[in-house]
C-alpha positions as CSV (number, residue, x, y, z in Angstrom):
1,M,-29.2,-15.8,32.3
2,K,-31.8,-16.7,29.6
3,E,-33.3,-19.3,32.0
4,N,-33.4,-16.8,34.9
5,I,-35.2,-14.3,32.7
6,M,-37.7,-16.9,31.5
7,N,-38.3,-18.1,35.1
8,N,-38.9,-14.5,36.3
9,L,-41.3,-13.8,33.4
10,Q,-43.1,-17.0,34.2
11,R,-43.5,-16.0,37.9
12,F,-44.6,-12.5,36.9
13,S,-47.1,-13.8,34.4
14,K,-48.5,-16.3,36.9
15,A,-48.8,-13.5,39.6
16,M,-50.7,-11.4,37.1
17,F,-53.6,-13.8,37.2
18,I,-54.6,-12.8,40.8
19,P,-55.8,-9.3,39.7
20,V,-56.7,-10.2,36.1
21,L,-59.1,-13.0,37.0
22,I,-61.1,-10.6,39.1
23,L,-61.8,-8.1,36.3
24,P,-64.0,-10.4,34.1
25,I,-66.3,-10.7,37.1
26,V,-66.6,-6.9,37.1
27,G,-67.4,-6.9,33.4
28,V,-70.0,-9.6,33.7
29,L,-71.8,-7.8,36.6
30,I,-71.7,-4.5,34.7
31,A,-73.2,-6.3,31.7
32,I,-76.0,-7.8,33.9
33,S,-76.7,-4.3,35.3
34,N,-76.9,-3.0,31.7
35,I,-79.4,-5.7,30.8
36,F,-81.7,-4.8,33.7
37,T,-81.6,-1.1,32.8
38,N,-81.9,-1.6,29.1
39,V,-84.7,0.5,27.5
40,R,-85.8,-2.3,25.1
41,L,-86.0,-4.9,27.9
42,L,-88.1,-2.5,30.1
43,E,-90.5,-2.0,27.2
44,L,-90.9,-5.8,27.0
45,L,-90.9,-6.4,30.8
46,P,-92.4,-3.2,32.3
47,F,-92.4,-4.8,35.8
48,L,-88.6,-4.3,35.9
49,N,-89.1,-0.6,35.6
50,H,-89.4,-0.4,39.4
51,A,-87.5,2.3,41.4
52,F,-85.8,-0.3,43.7
53,I,-84.6,-2.5,40.8
54,Q,-83.4,0.4,38.7
55,D,-81.6,2.1,41.6
56,F,-80.0,-1.2,42.7
57,F,-78.5,-2.0,39.3
58,A,-77.5,1.7,38.8
59,I,-75.6,1.6,42.1
60,L,-74.1,-1.8,41.2
61,S,-72.8,-0.5,37.9
62,K,-71.4,2.7,39.3
63,S,-69.6,1.0,42.1
64,L,-68.0,-1.6,39.8
65,V,-66.7,1.1,37.4
66,S,-64.9,2.5,40.4
67,I,-62.7,-0.6,40.4
68,L,-61.6,0.2,36.9
69,S,-60.3,3.6,38.0
70,N,-58.2,2.1,40.8
71,L,-56.4,-0.7,39.0
72,G,-53.1,0.6,40.3
73,L,-53.9,-0.5,43.8
74,I,-55.5,-3.7,42.7
75,F,-52.5,-4.8,40.6
76,C,-50.1,-3.7,43.4
77,V,-51.8,-5.9,46.0
78,G,-52.4,-8.8,43.5
79,L,-48.8,-8.9,42.3
80,S,-47.3,-8.7,45.7
81,V,-49.4,-11.6,46.9
82,G,-48.7,-13.6,43.7
83,L,-45.0,-13.1,43.8
84,A,-44.6,-13.6,47.6
85,Q,-43.0,-16.9,48.4
86,K,-44.2,-17.0,52.0
87,K,-46.7,-15.1,54.2
88,R,-48.7,-13.9,51.3
89,A,-51.4,-12.2,53.4
90,E,-48.8,-10.0,55.1
91,A,-47.3,-9.2,51.7
92,G,-50.7,-7.9,50.5
93,F,-51.2,-5.8,53.6
94,T,-47.7,-4.3,53.3
95,A,-48.4,-3.5,49.6
96,V,-51.4,-1.4,50.6
97,L,-49.3,0.5,53.0
98,G,-46.5,1.0,50.4
99,F,-49.1,2.2,47.8
100,L,-50.5,4.8,50.2
101,I,-47.0,6.0,51.2
102,F,-46.1,6.3,47.5
103,I,-49.0,8.5,46.4
104,Y,-48.9,10.8,49.3
105,S,-45.1,11.1,49.1
106,M,-45.2,11.9,45.3
107,N,-48.1,14.4,45.9
108,K,-46.2,16.3,48.6
109,F,-42.9,16.4,46.6
110,M,-44.8,17.7,43.5
111,E,-46.5,20.3,45.7
112,I,-43.1,21.4,47.2
113,K,-41.7,21.7,43.7
114,G,-44.7,23.5,42.3
115,M,-45.4,20.8,39.8
116,L,-49.1,20.2,40.6
117,F,-51.7,21.5,38.1
118,K,-54.3,23.6,39.9
119,D,-57.0,23.6,37.2
120,M,-59.5,20.9,36.8
121,P,-60.2,18.6,35.1
122,L,-56.7,17.0,34.8
123,S,-57.4,15.2,31.5
124,G,-54.4,15.7,29.2
125,T,-52.1,17.1,31.8
126,G,-50.3,13.8,32.6
127,Q,-51.6,13.9,36.2
128,T,-54.6,12.3,37.8
129,L,-56.3,11.6,41.1
130,V,-55.5,8.3,42.8
131,L,-57.7,7.7,45.8
132,G,-58.3,11.4,45.8
133,V,-54.6,12.3,45.8
134,Q,-53.2,14.2,42.8
135,I,-50.0,12.5,41.3
136,L,-48.6,11.6,37.9
137,D,-50.8,9.4,35.9
138,M,-49.1,6.0,36.0
139,G,-52.1,3.8,35.6
140,I,-51.5,0.1,36.2
141,F,-47.8,0.6,35.8
142,L,-47.7,2.1,39.3
143,G,-49.3,-1.0,40.7
144,L,-47.0,-3.3,38.7
145,M,-43.8,-1.5,39.9
146,L,-44.9,-1.3,43.5
147,G,-46.2,-4.9,43.5
148,V,-42.8,-6.2,42.3
149,V,-40.8,-3.9,44.7
150,T,-42.9,-4.9,47.7
151,A,-42.7,-8.6,46.8
152,Y,-38.9,-8.5,46.4
153,I,-38.4,-6.7,49.7
154,H,-40.9,-9.1,51.4
155,N,-39.2,-12.2,50.1
156,R,-35.8,-10.8,51.1
157,F,-36.6,-9.8,54.6
158,C,-39.9,-11.4,55.8
159,E,-38.0,-13.9,57.9
160,T,-35.5,-11.5,59.3
161,E,-35.6,-11.7,63.1
162,F,-33.9,-9.7,65.9
163,T,-33.2,-10.5,69.5
164,N,-34.0,-8.7,72.8
165,A,-35.8,-5.4,72.6
166,L,-35.6,-5.3,68.8
167,Q,-37.4,-8.6,68.2
168,I,-40.8,-6.8,67.7
169,Y,-39.3,-5.2,64.6
170,G,-38.6,-8.5,62.9
171,G,-40.5,-10.3,60.1
172,S,-43.1,-8.3,58.3
173,R,-42.5,-5.2,60.4
174,F,-38.9,-5.1,59.2
175,V,-40.2,-5.4,55.6
176,F,-42.3,-2.3,56.2
177,I,-39.4,-0.5,57.7
178,V,-37.3,-1.2,54.6
179,L,-40.2,-0.4,52.3
180,I,-40.8,3.1,53.6
181,P,-37.5,4.8,52.4
182,T,-37.5,2.7,49.3
183,V,-41.0,3.8,48.2
184,V,-40.3,7.5,49.2
185,I,-37.1,7.5,47.1
186,L,-38.9,5.8,44.3
187,S,-41.7,8.4,44.3
188,V,-39.2,11.2,44.1
189,C,-37.2,9.6,41.3
190,L,-40.3,8.8,39.3
191,T,-41.5,12.3,39.5
192,Y,-38.7,13.2,37.2
193,L,-38.4,10.0,35.2
194,W,-42.0,9.0,34.6
195,P,-43.0,11.9,32.2
196,F,-40.4,10.5,29.8
197,V,-41.8,6.9,30.2
198,Q,-45.3,8.3,29.9
199,Y,-44.4,10.0,26.6
200,G,-42.9,6.8,25.3
201,I,-46.0,4.7,26.3
202,L,-48.4,7.1,24.7
203,S,-46.2,7.4,21.6
204,L,-46.1,3.6,21.3
205,G,-49.8,3.4,21.8
206,K,-50.4,6.0,19.0
207,F,-48.0,4.2,16.7
208,I,-49.7,0.8,17.2
209,N,-53.2,2.3,16.9
210,H,-52.2,4.3,13.8
211,S,-50.4,1.3,12.3
212,G,-53.9,0.1,11.5
213,S,-54.4,-3.5,10.3
214,A,-50.7,-4.4,10.7
215,G,-50.7,-3.5,14.4
216,I,-53.9,-5.3,15.1
217,F,-52.8,-8.4,13.2
218,L,-49.5,-8.5,15.1
219,Y,-51.3,-8.2,18.4
220,G,-53.8,-10.9,17.6
221,M,-51.1,-13.3,16.3
222,L,-48.7,-12.8,19.2
223,E,-51.5,-13.2,21.8
224,R,-52.0,-16.8,20.5
225,L,-48.4,-17.6,19.6
226,L,-47.2,-17.1,23.2
227,I,-49.7,-19.4,24.7
228,P,-47.2,-22.4,24.9
229,T,-44.9,-20.2,27.0
230,G,-47.6,-18.9,29.3
231,L,-46.5,-15.4,28.5
232,H,-49.5,-14.3,26.4
233,H,-50.9,-12.4,29.3
234,L,-48.0,-10.0,29.0
235,V,-49.2,-9.1,25.5
236,Y,-52.9,-8.4,26.0
237,T,-52.9,-7.1,29.6
238,P,-51.2,-3.7,28.7
239,F,-53.7,-3.2,25.9
240,L,-56.7,-4.0,28.1
241,Y,-55.7,-2.0,31.2
242,S,-53.1,0.6,30.2
243,P,-52.9,3.6,27.8
244,L,-51.6,1.3,25.1
245,G,-55.2,0.3,24.5
246,G,-56.5,3.9,24.5
247,V,-57.4,6.7,26.8
248,A,-60.9,8.2,27.2
249,E,-62.8,10.5,29.5
250,I,-66.3,9.1,30.3
251,N,-68.6,11.1,32.7
252,G,-65.6,13.0,34.1
253,T,-63.5,9.9,34.8
254,V,-60.4,9.3,32.7
255,L,-60.1,5.6,31.9
256,E,-57.1,3.8,30.3
257,G,-57.2,0.5,28.4
258,A,-59.6,-1.1,26.0
259,R,-61.5,-3.2,28.5
260,N,-61.9,-0.4,31.0
261,I,-63.2,1.9,28.3
262,Y,-65.5,-0.7,27.0
263,Y,-67.1,-1.5,30.4
264,A,-67.6,2.2,31.1
265,E,-69.1,2.9,27.6
266,M,-71.3,-0.2,28.0
267,A,-72.7,1.1,31.2
268,D,-73.4,4.6,29.8
269,P,-76.6,4.8,27.8
270,S,-75.7,8.2,26.4
271,I,-72.9,6.6,24.4
272,L,-74.4,5.5,21.2
273,R,-71.4,3.9,19.6
274,L,-68.5,2.0,21.3
275,S,-65.0,3.4,20.6
276,P,-62.5,1.7,18.3
277,T,-60.4,0.7,21.4
278,V,-62.7,-2.3,21.9
279,I,-60.9,-4.1,19.0
280,W,-58.1,-5.0,21.4
281,D,-60.5,-7.2,23.3
282,A,-62.1,-8.9,20.2
283,R,-60.4,-12.2,20.7
284,G,-63.5,-14.4,20.5
285,I,-63.7,-15.2,16.8
286,S,-61.1,-18.0,17.0
287,K,-62.5,-19.3,20.3
288,M,-66.2,-19.4,19.3
289,F,-66.0,-20.2,15.7
290,G,-62.5,-20.9,14.3
291,L,-61.4,-23.7,16.5
292,L,-64.6,-25.5,16.0
293,G,-63.8,-25.5,12.3
294,A,-60.4,-26.9,13.2
295,C,-62.0,-29.6,15.3
296,L,-64.3,-30.6,12.4
297,A,-61.3,-30.8,10.0
298,M,-59.4,-33.0,12.4
299,Y,-62.4,-35.3,12.9
300,Q,-63.1,-35.7,9.2
301,T,-59.5,-36.3,8.3
302,A,-59.1,-39.0,11.0
303,R,-59.0,-42.6,10.0
304,P,-62.4,-44.3,10.0
305,E,-61.5,-46.7,12.8
306,N,-60.4,-43.8,15.0
307,K,-63.3,-41.4,14.4
308,A,-65.3,-42.5,17.4
309,K,-62.4,-41.9,19.8
310,V,-61.4,-38.6,18.1
311,K,-65.0,-37.4,18.4
312,A,-65.2,-38.2,22.1
313,I,-62.0,-36.2,22.7
314,L,-62.8,-33.2,20.5
315,V,-66.5,-32.6,21.3
316,P,-65.9,-31.7,25.0
317,A,-62.9,-29.5,24.1
318,A,-64.9,-27.7,21.4
319,V,-67.8,-27.1,23.8
320,A,-65.3,-25.7,26.4
321,S,-63.9,-23.3,23.7
322,L,-67.4,-22.2,22.5
323,V,-69.0,-21.8,25.9
324,A,-66.2,-20.7,28.2
325,G,-63.4,-19.6,25.8
326,V,-61.0,-22.2,27.0
327,T,-58.9,-23.0,24.0
328,E,-55.8,-24.7,25.3
329,P,-57.1,-28.4,25.1
330,I,-57.7,-27.9,21.4
331,E,-54.5,-25.9,20.7
332,F,-52.3,-28.4,22.5
333,T,-54.0,-31.2,20.5
334,F,-52.2,-30.0,17.4
335,L,-49.4,-27.9,18.8
336,F,-46.9,-30.7,19.3
337,V,-47.8,-33.0,16.5
338,A,-48.3,-30.3,13.9
339,P,-46.8,-27.0,14.9
340,I,-47.6,-25.5,11.5
341,L,-51.3,-25.7,12.4
342,F,-50.7,-23.7,15.5
343,V,-48.9,-21.0,13.5
344,V,-51.8,-20.8,11.0
345,H,-54.3,-20.6,13.9
346,A,-52.4,-17.6,15.4
347,M,-52.3,-15.9,12.0
348,L,-56.0,-16.5,11.4
349,S,-56.8,-15.2,14.9
350,G,-55.0,-11.9,14.1
351,L,-56.7,-11.7,10.7
352,S,-60.1,-12.1,12.3
353,M,-59.4,-9.0,14.4
354,V,-58.3,-7.1,11.3
355,V,-61.6,-8.0,9.6
356,L,-63.7,-6.9,12.6
357,N,-61.8,-3.5,12.6
358,F,-62.3,-3.1,8.9
359,L,-66.0,-3.7,9.2
360,D,-66.2,-1.3,12.2
361,V,-67.6,-4.1,14.4
362,R,-67.4,-3.3,18.1
363,A,-68.8,-6.6,19.6
364,I,-66.5,-8.8,21.7
365,G,-66.5,-12.4,22.9
366,P,-63.3,-12.8,24.9
367,N,-64.5,-15.7,27.0
368,G,-67.0,-17.6,24.8
369,I,-70.6,-17.3,23.8
370,I,-71.9,-16.5,27.3
371,D,-69.8,-13.4,27.5
372,F,-70.8,-12.5,23.9
373,L,-74.5,-12.7,24.7
374,L,-74.1,-10.7,28.0
375,F,-71.9,-8.0,26.7
376,N,-73.3,-7.3,23.2
377,V,-76.9,-8.3,22.6
378,P,-78.4,-6.0,25.2
379,L,-76.5,-3.0,23.8
380,G,-78.2,-3.4,20.5
381,V,-77.0,-3.6,16.9
382,E,-76.3,0.2,16.6
383,K,-73.8,0.2,19.4
384,T,-71.9,-3.0,18.7
385,S,-72.9,-4.4,15.2
386,W,-72.9,-7.8,16.8
387,P,-74.7,-9.6,13.9
388,Y,-71.7,-8.8,11.7
389,Y,-69.5,-10.4,14.4
390,V,-71.5,-13.6,14.0
391,L,-71.2,-13.4,10.3
392,V,-67.5,-12.9,10.4
393,G,-67.3,-15.8,12.8
394,L,-69.1,-18.2,10.4
395,V,-66.8,-17.1,7.6
396,F,-63.8,-18.0,9.8
397,F,-65.3,-21.3,10.8
398,I,-65.3,-22.2,7.1
399,L,-61.7,-20.8,6.6
400,Y,-60.4,-22.8,9.6
401,Y,-62.1,-25.9,8.3
402,L,-60.8,-25.6,4.7
403,I,-57.3,-24.5,5.6
404,F,-56.8,-27.1,8.3
405,R,-58.2,-29.9,6.2
406,L,-56.0,-29.0,3.2
407,L,-52.9,-28.8,5.3
408,I,-53.6,-32.0,7.2
409,T,-54.2,-34.0,4.0
410,K,-51.6,-32.5,1.8
411,L,-48.8,-32.5,4.4
412,N,-50.0,-35.8,5.9
413,L,-50.0,-34.3,9.4
414,Q,-50.4,-36.8,12.2
415,T,-53.3,-35.0,14.0
416,L,-55.7,-36.9,16.2
417,G,-56.7,-40.2,14.6
418,R,-54.0,-40.1,11.9
419,E,-51.1,-41.4,14.0
420,S,-48.8,-44.1,12.6
421,A,-49.9,-47.7,13.1
422,G,-49.3,-48.7,16.7
423,Q,-48.5,-45.1,17.7
424,E,-50.7,-43.4,20.2
425,T,-51.2,-39.6,20.3
426,K,-48.8,-37.7,22.6
427,L,-51.5,-35.5,24.1
428,Y,-54.6,-37.8,24.6
429,S,-54.6,-41.4,25.4
430,K,-57.5,-43.8,26.2
431,N,-57.1,-43.2,29.9
432,D,-57.1,-39.5,29.3
433,Y,-60.3,-39.8,27.4
434,K,-61.9,-41.8,30.2
435,E,-60.8,-39.2,32.7
436,K,-62.3,-36.4,30.6
437,Q,-65.6,-38.3,30.3
438,K,-65.7,-39.1,34.0
439,T,-65.2,-35.5,35.1
440,N,-66.6,-33.7,32.1
441,D,-64.0,-31.0,32.8
442,N,-66.1,-28.5,34.7
443,K,-68.0,-31.0,36.8
444,A,-64.9,-32.4,38.5
445,T,-64.8,-32.9,42.2
446,N,-61.9,-33.7,44.6
447,H,-62.7,-37.4,44.8
448,D,-62.4,-37.7,41.0
449,I,-58.8,-36.5,41.2
450,D,-55.9,-38.6,42.3
451,A,-53.8,-35.9,44.0
452,P,-51.3,-38.4,45.5
453,L,-50.5,-39.7,42.0
454,I,-50.2,-36.2,40.6
455,V,-47.7,-35.3,43.4
456,E,-45.8,-38.5,42.9
457,L,-45.5,-37.9,39.2
458,L,-44.2,-34.4,39.9
459,G,-41.3,-36.0,41.8
460,G,-42.9,-36.1,45.2
461,H,-43.9,-33.4,47.7
462,S,-40.2,-32.6,48.5
463,N,-39.7,-31.7,44.8
464,I,-42.5,-29.2,44.7
465,E,-41.5,-25.7,45.8
466,N,-44.6,-23.7,44.9
467,V,-48.1,-24.5,43.5
468,D,-50.4,-22.1,41.7
469,N,-52.9,-22.1,38.8
470,C,-54.5,-20.0,36.1
471,Y,-57.6,-20.7,33.9
472,T,-56.5,-24.1,32.7
473,R,-53.0,-24.9,34.1
474,L,-51.4,-26.1,37.3
475,R,-48.3,-23.9,37.5
476,L,-45.5,-25.2,39.7
477,I,-42.0,-24.4,40.7
478,I,-40.1,-27.7,40.7
479,R,-36.7,-28.3,42.4
480,D,-35.6,-31.1,40.0
481,V,-37.5,-31.0,36.7
482,S,-36.0,-34.3,35.6
483,L,-38.1,-36.1,38.2
484,V,-41.4,-34.9,36.5
485,D,-43.0,-37.9,34.7
486,E,-44.5,-36.0,31.7
487,E,-46.0,-39.0,29.9
488,N,-47.8,-40.5,32.9
489,L,-49.1,-37.1,34.0
490,K,-50.9,-37.1,30.6
491,T,-52.0,-40.8,30.5
492,Q,-52.8,-41.3,34.1
493,T,-54.0,-38.0,35.5
494,G,-55.9,-36.5,32.5
495,A,-53.4,-33.7,31.7
496,S,-53.5,-32.6,28.1
497,A,-50.0,-31.2,28.1
498,V,-46.9,-30.6,30.3
499,I,-44.7,-27.6,29.6
500,K,-41.3,-27.2,31.1
501,K,-39.4,-23.9,31.3
502,G,-36.4,-24.0,33.6
503,N,-37.8,-24.8,37.1
504,N,-41.3,-23.8,36.0
505,V,-43.6,-26.6,35.1
506,Q,-47.2,-26.1,33.7
507,V,-49.6,-29.0,33.6
508,V,-52.7,-28.3,31.5
509,Y,-56.0,-29.8,33.0
510,G,-58.6,-27.6,31.3
511,L,-61.8,-26.4,33.1
512,K,-61.3,-28.8,36.1
513,I,-58.1,-27.0,37.1
514,N,-59.6,-25.5,40.3
515,A,-60.6,-28.9,41.6
516,V,-57.1,-30.2,40.7
517,R,-55.4,-27.3,42.5
518,K,-57.6,-27.8,45.6
519,A,-56.9,-31.5,45.7
520,V,-53.1,-31.1,45.3
521,D,-53.0,-28.3,48.0
522,S,-55.0,-30.5,50.4
523,H,-52.7,-33.5,49.8
524,L,-49.5,-31.5,50.3
525,A,-51.0,-29.9,53.5
526,N,-51.8,-33.4,54.9
527,I,-48.2,-34.6,54.1
528,T,-46.8,-31.5,55.9
529,I,-48.9,-32.1,59.0
530,T,-48.0,-35.8,59.0
531,H,-44.3,-35.0,58.9
């Protein structure tokens, strides 16, 4: 039972990446729009104060904010596609139909029962407009529920076929037939049940927000501690995109979640100070500063004869963490050989968020220094206090360095370059280093990647049931996990870690993951055609 629960959570977490990975693009484009409409920039570069330029970026910003107010639909489609085992495009199309049926069904039932509020605005009533239809305010939870329900029905019935005159109702059409009464019944039931859930969510959000430093510390620590399981997305996503991270009305639009509120406030010049909800997205201190201090400590405590190799391994990983916010190569470097360092890292990450909150700093850097510069600097010091963010970062760089160096030396931890004589690190070998130098992570191309070898070391194409990926990991469902050659995946293909949870296997490749996924998919497709 425990294994089944973990497998399902892994699948759900993996599927969440489809909608979640789109949202940072929205944020970056809103930030760029804000830069080109920034008053200070227009004073320095008056030629940008042209009607066409200003109107274009105003339209771009407004159109992108609309995505944030329709996350229910986005998560519904994204989850159904991610959880579908076959015919994913049809699953996504069916999810849209199910979503429309749900909102109109709930709206009509509430109208019949006289439950719809007539007065506007709806802020504070527990109801909202979804695609112009008034229903209970369920936020992304509506999308999560409908996405899971649609995927389950799709996987169960998408290959059901009939004979004779009924054959046109088989496959995805039958999925839709089953989905209709399911969604209608669900909308009626949730009309009565959701207000209680809504009250519970809002109460939990208030409790966490009012718990002050303790709540923030716990959030920041868990968001790091769960990285080895791949379930850390389940911690931060509700805070970024649901009422747990705050609720605010901006220019007549009610937004839920820290990141949604931040993007909207960032795009509105009339807002002179970002709200406190932004602290739930302030995860960049450990990425941009802390882990660099950890890398310096590991380098300086390595044996003299190993320092050249350790430097060659850590520098690319540190750059990836600083520039793009990709931390897993560093974290996995010490996770398995010295777990205590990983725990300390998680605690320091949570502590950094507490300090930012205490100093009333509203700057963020969730994905490295590029995001930090785009999101914060154009808004000015008054709105974000971003110089204090840098100052706190430098302090934590020193803390990471001193604490890691003390623990490594006093506890004689076998971090990189400190392994026993004749023993090679479990995470990076010489071949691994060469592979990293060759591809430089984000410059990898398909011909640099030995997809046939990767598939072979995973137990062969017949052992692979499903292939997906996130920011840094190849995520697979494997039929027989015992056939996976963990050691050679790391030493021969450049993987920095292999994680096994039931039938779920995650192979960490860092920034070159998209090229790896493309090469593996292409190789598996060629095998299928050949057979």
